[in-house]
RODO-2510 file (C-alpha; in nm, 4 decimals, decimal comma):
residues 288
     n   res          X          Y          Z
     1     m    -1,6417     0,0039     0,4679
     2     k    -1,2929     0,1657     0,5711
     3     t    -1,1517     0,4930     0,3094
     4     s    -0,7880     0,5883     0,2872
     5     i    -0,6278     0,8322     0,0974
     6     s    -0,2692     0,7649    -0,1180
     7     v    -0,0357     1,0256    -0,1666
     8     t     0,1350     0,9604    -0,5209
     9     n     0,2230     1,3584    -0,6345
    10     f     0,4065     1,6317    -0,3831
    11     s     0,4257     1,9266    -0,6652
    12     w     0,2860     2,1664    -0,4425
    13     r     0,4261     2,4776    -0,5414
    14     d     0,2530     2,7409    -0,3081
    15     g     0,4407     2,6563     0,0303
    16     t     0,6988     2,4148     0,1724
    17     m     0,6686     2,0678     0,0830
    18     a     0,6754     1,9200     0,4368
    19     a     0,4150     2,2190     0,5444
    20     r     0,1917     2,0925     0,2117
    21     l     0,2272     1,7223     0,3113
    22     g     0,1852     1,7490     0,7302
    23     e    -0,1239     1,9730     0,6530
    24     i    -0,2700     1,6290     0,4208
    25     a    -0,1673     1,3909     0,6911
    26     e    -0,3288     1,6122     1,0081
    27     a    -0,6239     1,6015     0,8493
    28     a    -0,6484     1,2656     0,7377
    29     d    -0,5841     1,1751     1,0686
    30     a    -0,8944     1,4315     1,2492
    31     g    -1,0700     1,2961     1,0030
    32     g    -1,1035     0,9412     1,1027
    33     l    -0,9711     0,8628     0,7842
    34     d    -0,8393     0,4478     0,7930
    35     a    -0,4712     0,4768     0,6304
    36     l    -0,2489     0,7093     0,4555
    37     w    -0,0412     0,5682     0,1913
    38     v     0,2772     0,6627    -0,0290
    39     a     0,3931     0,5465    -0,3147
    40     d     0,7325     0,4270    -0,3200
    41     h     0,8848     0,5227    -0,5696
    42     v     1,2268     0,7877    -0,6265
    43     l     1,0831     0,9312    -0,9674
    44     q     0,7284     1,0656    -1,0493
    45     t     0,5944     0,7471    -1,2275
    46     d     0,2042     0,8113    -1,1871
    47     p     0,0638     0,8722    -1,5762
    48     y    -0,3064     1,0530    -1,4175
    49     g    -0,1817     1,2102    -1,1951
    50     a     0,1379     1,4582    -1,3152
    51     g     0,1174     1,7412    -1,4966
    52     p     0,3494     1,9059    -1,6785
    53     g     0,6441     1,9646    -1,4830
    54     e     0,4859     1,7488    -1,1454
    55     t     0,8481     1,5446    -1,0965
    56     e     0,8819     1,5896    -0,7404
    57     m     0,8785     1,2246    -0,5412
    58     l     1,0160     1,2083    -0,2042
    59     e     1,1756     0,8714    -0,0740
    60     s     0,8603     0,6783     0,1031
    61     a     1,0390     0,5105     0,4432
    62     t     1,1877     0,8652     0,5321
    63     t     0,8410     1,0343     0,4296
    64     l     0,6439     0,7694     0,6274
    65     g     0,8654     0,8313     0,9445
    66     y     0,7470     1,2119     0,9379
    67     l     0,3985     1,1484     0,8882
    68     a     0,4511     0,9162     1,1688
    69     a     0,5154     1,2216     1,3760
    70     r     0,3029     1,4365     1,2101
    71     t    -0,0308     1,1909     1,3414
    72     s    -0,1521     0,9950     1,6256
    73     r    -0,3947     0,7111     1,5191
    74     i    -0,3724     0,6975     1,1209
    75     r    -0,2316     0,3666     0,9594
    76     l     0,0884     0,4602     0,7743
    77     g     0,2233     0,2258     0,4556
    78     t     0,3735     0,1815     0,0991
    79     l     0,1406     0,0991    -0,2016
    80     v     0,3257    -0,0726    -0,3085
    81     s     0,7134    -0,1325    -0,2240
    82     a     0,9061    -0,2800    -0,5225
    83     v     1,0741    -0,5769    -0,3715
    84     t     1,3723    -0,5315    -0,5877
    85     f     1,4723    -0,1974    -0,4562
    86     r     1,5650    -0,3092    -0,1289
    87     p     1,7049    -0,5884     0,0660
    88     p     1,4536    -0,7891     0,2409
    89     a     1,5937    -0,7461     0,5877
    90     l     1,6775    -0,3727     0,5095
    91     l     1,3238    -0,3158     0,3817
    92     i     1,1615    -0,5046     0,6776
    93     k     1,3810    -0,3876     0,9273
    94     a     1,2512    -0,0144     0,8009
    95     v     0,8624    -0,1533     0,8276
    96     t     0,9294    -0,2289     1,1908
    97     t     1,1237     0,1242     1,2714
    98     l     0,7855     0,2709     1,1704
    99     d     0,5849     0,0531     1,3287
   100     v     0,7684     0,0673     1,6542
   101     m     0,7681     0,4894     1,6644
   102     s     0,4627     0,5230     1,5230
   103     g     0,2858     0,3295     1,8470
   104     g     0,1817     0,0048     1,6083
   105     r     0,0224     0,1893     1,3028
   106     a     0,2445     0,0511     0,9979
   107     l     0,1209    -0,1444     0,7407
   108     f     0,3263    -0,3366     0,4561
   109     g     0,2690    -0,2967     0,0994
   110     i     0,4587    -0,4740    -0,1119
   111     g     0,4627    -0,6433    -0,4750
   112     a     0,6800    -0,7470    -0,7258
   113     g     0,7126    -0,4082    -0,9088
   114     y     0,6755    -0,3256    -1,2585
   115     q     0,8124     0,0197    -1,3505
   116     a     1,0929    -0,0370    -1,5967
   117     d     1,2059     0,2976    -1,6895
   118     e     1,2461     0,4535    -1,3521
   119     a     1,4159     0,1566    -1,2690
   120     a     1,6698     0,2236    -1,5445
   121     a     1,7093     0,5464    -1,4804
   122     m     1,7789     0,5495    -1,1208
   123     g     2,0371     0,1990    -1,1917
   124     l     1,7461     0,0193    -0,9449
   125     p     1,6936    -0,3417    -0,9887
   126     l     1,3911    -0,4710    -1,1344
   127     p     1,5117    -0,8874    -1,3235
   128     p     1,2982    -1,0506    -1,5292
   129     l     0,9447    -1,1207    -1,3991
   130     p     0,9173    -1,4547    -1,2690
   131     e     1,2420    -1,3734    -1,0554
   132     r     1,0918    -1,0889    -0,8940
   133     f     0,7433    -1,3174    -0,8208
   134     d     1,0315    -1,5366    -0,6786
   135     r     1,2346    -1,2697    -0,4594
   136     l     0,8709    -1,1699    -0,3650
   137     e     0,7851    -1,5065    -0,2015
   138     e     1,1147    -1,5229    -0,0398
   139     t     1,0552    -1,1825     0,0996
   140     l     0,7548    -1,2887     0,2558
   141     q     0,9390    -1,5749     0,3992
   142     i     1,1851    -1,4091     0,5530
   143     a     0,9492    -1,1119     0,6761
   144     l     0,7121    -1,3536     0,8928
   145     r     1,0074    -1,4855     1,0098
   146     m     1,1716    -1,2218     1,1633
   147     w     0,8033    -1,1007     1,2772
   148     a     0,7546    -1,4029     1,4329
   149     g     1,1513    -1,3765     1,6259
   150     d     1,2943    -1,6688     1,4625
   151     a     1,6754    -1,5613     1,3544
   152     q     1,7791    -1,9209     1,2329
   153     p     1,9408    -1,9173     0,8852
   154     y     1,7326    -1,8505     0,6349
   155     r     1,8792    -1,9966     0,2625
   156     g     1,6465    -1,9249    -0,0391
   157     t     1,7575    -1,8724    -0,4207
   158     y     1,8271    -1,5758    -0,3990
   159     y     1,8445    -1,4470    -0,0478
   160     t     2,0414    -1,6097     0,1963
   161     l     2,0286    -1,4785     0,5901
   162     d     2,2421    -1,6221     0,8323
   163     a     2,1054    -1,5086     1,1347
   164     p     1,7777    -1,2472     1,0729
   165     l     1,6749    -1,0866     1,3855
   166     c     1,4524    -0,8493     1,4348
   167     s     1,4932    -0,6619     1,7482
   168     p     1,2858    -0,4371     1,8439
   169     l     0,9715    -0,6503     1,7769
   170     p     0,7097    -0,4968     1,5745
   171     i     0,4090    -0,3827     1,8639
   172     s     0,1594    -0,5010     1,5835
   173     r     0,0947    -0,8770     1,6460
   174     p     0,1401    -1,0865     1,5008
   175     h     0,2849    -0,8419     1,2142
   176     p     0,2094    -0,5506     1,0468
   177     p    -0,0627    -0,6539     0,7820
   178     i     0,0539    -0,7174     0,4534
   179     l    -0,0632    -0,6278     0,1352
   180     i     0,0383    -0,7512    -0,2103
   181     g     0,0096    -0,5484    -0,4706
   182     g    -0,1571    -0,6338    -0,8506
   183     t    -0,4411    -0,9178    -0,9459
   184     g    -0,2494    -1,1705    -1,1265
   185     e    -0,4197    -1,5198    -1,1318
   186     k    -0,1003    -1,6752    -1,1614
   187     r     0,1872    -1,5830    -0,9516
   188     t     0,0204    -1,2566    -0,7545
   189     l    -0,3420    -1,3985    -0,5941
   190     p    -0,1648    -1,7219    -0,5195
   191     l     0,0670    -1,5530    -0,2636
   192     v    -0,2442    -1,2976    -0,1806
   193     a    -0,4116    -1,5896    -0,0560
   194     r    -0,0821    -1,7904     0,1378
   195     y     0,0871    -1,4609     0,2961
   196     a    -0,1538    -1,1457     0,2181
   197     d    -0,3751    -0,9784     0,4816
   198     a    -0,4925    -0,7449     0,2063
   199     c    -0,5009    -0,7344    -0,1661
   200     n    -0,5755    -0,4425    -0,3836
   201     v    -0,7901    -0,4132    -0,6884
   202     f    -0,8670    -0,1225    -0,9540
   203     d    -1,1512     0,0869    -1,0444
   204     i    -1,2523    -0,0538    -1,3633
   205     p    -1,5142     0,0774    -1,5649
   206     d    -1,6464    -0,2726    -1,6288
   207     g    -1,9375    -0,2798    -1,4532
   208     g    -1,7292    -0,4983    -1,2256
   209     e    -1,6299    -0,7511    -1,3972
   210     t    -1,2911    -0,7726    -1,3643
   211     t    -1,3234    -0,7187    -0,9364
   212     r    -1,5364    -1,0248    -0,9392
   213     r    -1,3288    -1,2082    -1,1762
   214     k    -1,0367    -1,1113    -0,9467
   215     l    -1,2263    -1,2168    -0,6198
   216     g    -1,3460    -1,5011    -0,7184
   217     v    -0,9993    -1,6316    -0,8398
   218     l    -0,8625    -1,5355    -0,5027
   219     r    -1,1752    -1,6579    -0,3272
   220     e    -1,1162    -2,0660    -0,4983
   221     l    -0,7377    -2,0380    -0,4372
   222     c    -0,8059    -1,9651    -0,0540
   223     e    -1,0606    -2,2666    -0,0183
   224     r    -0,7663    -2,4745    -0,1809
   225     i    -0,5309    -2,4476     0,0763
   226     g    -0,7639    -2,3917     0,3455
   227     r    -0,7924    -2,0501     0,4658
   228     p    -1,0737    -1,8376     0,5113
   229     y    -1,1633    -1,6011     0,2391
   230     d    -1,2969    -1,3658     0,4994
   231     e    -0,9523    -1,2996     0,6353
   232     i    -0,8264    -1,0814     0,3128
   233     e    -0,9414    -0,7837     0,3169
   234     k    -1,0585    -0,6255    -0,0281
   235     i    -0,9129    -0,3140    -0,1673
   236     m    -1,0156    -0,1260    -0,4142
   237     a    -0,8240     0,1663    -0,5591
   238     t    -1,0198     0,4902    -0,7181
   239     r    -1,0171     0,8526    -0,7494
   240     i    -1,2318     1,1134    -0,6330
   241     r    -1,2971     1,3666    -1,0026
   242     p    -1,2222     1,6952    -0,9386
   243     g    -1,5411     1,8685    -0,7673
   244     e    -1,7243     1,5635    -0,6864
   245     s    -1,9348     1,6212    -0,3325
   246     a    -1,8865     1,4119    -0,0418
   247     a    -2,2077     1,2386    -0,1319
   248     a    -2,1950     1,1620    -0,4714
   249     f    -1,8330     1,0013    -0,3909
   250     a    -1,9460     0,8613    -0,1422
   251     d    -2,2751     0,7224    -0,3787
   252     r    -1,9948     0,5820    -0,6135
   253     c    -1,8023     0,3920    -0,3190
   254     a    -2,1090     0,2308    -0,1652
   255     g    -2,1510     0,0513    -0,5471
   256     f    -1,8123    -0,0767    -0,4512
   257     a    -1,9996    -0,3169    -0,1103
   258     p    -2,1449    -0,5751    -0,3457
   259     l    -1,8820    -0,6682    -0,5391
   260     g    -1,6931    -0,7645    -0,2348
   261     i    -1,4792    -0,4742    -0,1428
   262     d    -1,4138    -0,3726     0,2203
   263     h    -1,1804    -0,0749     0,1872
   264     v    -1,1668     0,1967    -0,0496
   265     v    -0,8095     0,3871    -0,1370
   266     v    -0,8741     0,7535    -0,2967
   267     l    -0,6032     0,9331    -0,4992
   268     t    -0,6414     1,2517    -0,6724
   269     s    -0,5199     1,3818    -0,9873
   270     g    -0,2135     1,6266    -0,8726
   271     p    -0,1727     1,7030    -0,5013
   272     w    -0,3679     1,6295    -0,2411
   273     t    -0,5499     1,9799    -0,0812
   274     v    -0,7249     1,9756     0,2356
   275     q    -1,0254     2,0311     0,1118
   276     a    -0,9859     1,7322    -0,0650
   277     v    -0,9116     1,4896     0,1847
   278     d    -1,1982     1,6981     0,3709
   279     t    -1,4493     1,6124     0,1229
   280     v    -1,3123     1,1943     0,1591
   281     a    -1,3462     1,1889     0,5671
   282     e    -1,7157     1,3276     0,5246
   283     a    -1,7676     1,0632     0,2048
   284     a    -1,5835     0,8017     0,4775
   285     r    -1,8807     0,9198     0,7653
   286     r    -2,0912     0,8241     0,5214
   287     l    -1,9672     0,5664     0,4396
   288     a    -1,8955     0,4026     0,8020
***
């Protein structure tokens, strides 16, 4: 089982933000973790991790470029980018640039978006949900074309690109792995089955019932279109508890394997510490 961390809270108050974030990234890189993800928001939106006054939030593409320079092997991506916050070509170009500059370590996490309050506060587009899903599918189609070197005109319902050139092409072949966020059975999981290399589910305390149902739906969708279900990496998002030991956390994560989970993404309540990253890295070695 792979193990990664996700940074959602940037409110380090005991030193410079850049230094703290760099230390976290270097610890994750040295500890052998598979990936480091960052939230793609412009306002602090984590209801479980933000304490009073913890409002700091960094723009994700710039942050990932900084993390690429501070690390050497760990993969880097957003969990996940809202599809309507950037034009498709700009979003794809940012991921491609990260992949090229990091030596092929970019991950493309994308979803339909959901934070209406954030969008309204910051003047960002967030159209009705059906339209967001249509835009998500068009963006995925554009990404695959651009990464394949196909610069022919793209004519969609919402996006028109006369010559979507992607130069340089990404180092990752055939393209940076695509993770589609969310578990909706009507629109999200069908998109996962058709386009994604990974999906993410959530650690819900129901004995695994929800995860089994969602992955069962995904399996049926894959069978329907003739895609091997095992091609898609199944990622579980969970939180490490304050004071939880590496052994206890590894035991808890090992319980996800019978559900069909291949990869655990770990979050914390509040900002990450190097000690917490080291605990996750030790748990990851036990899981591996």
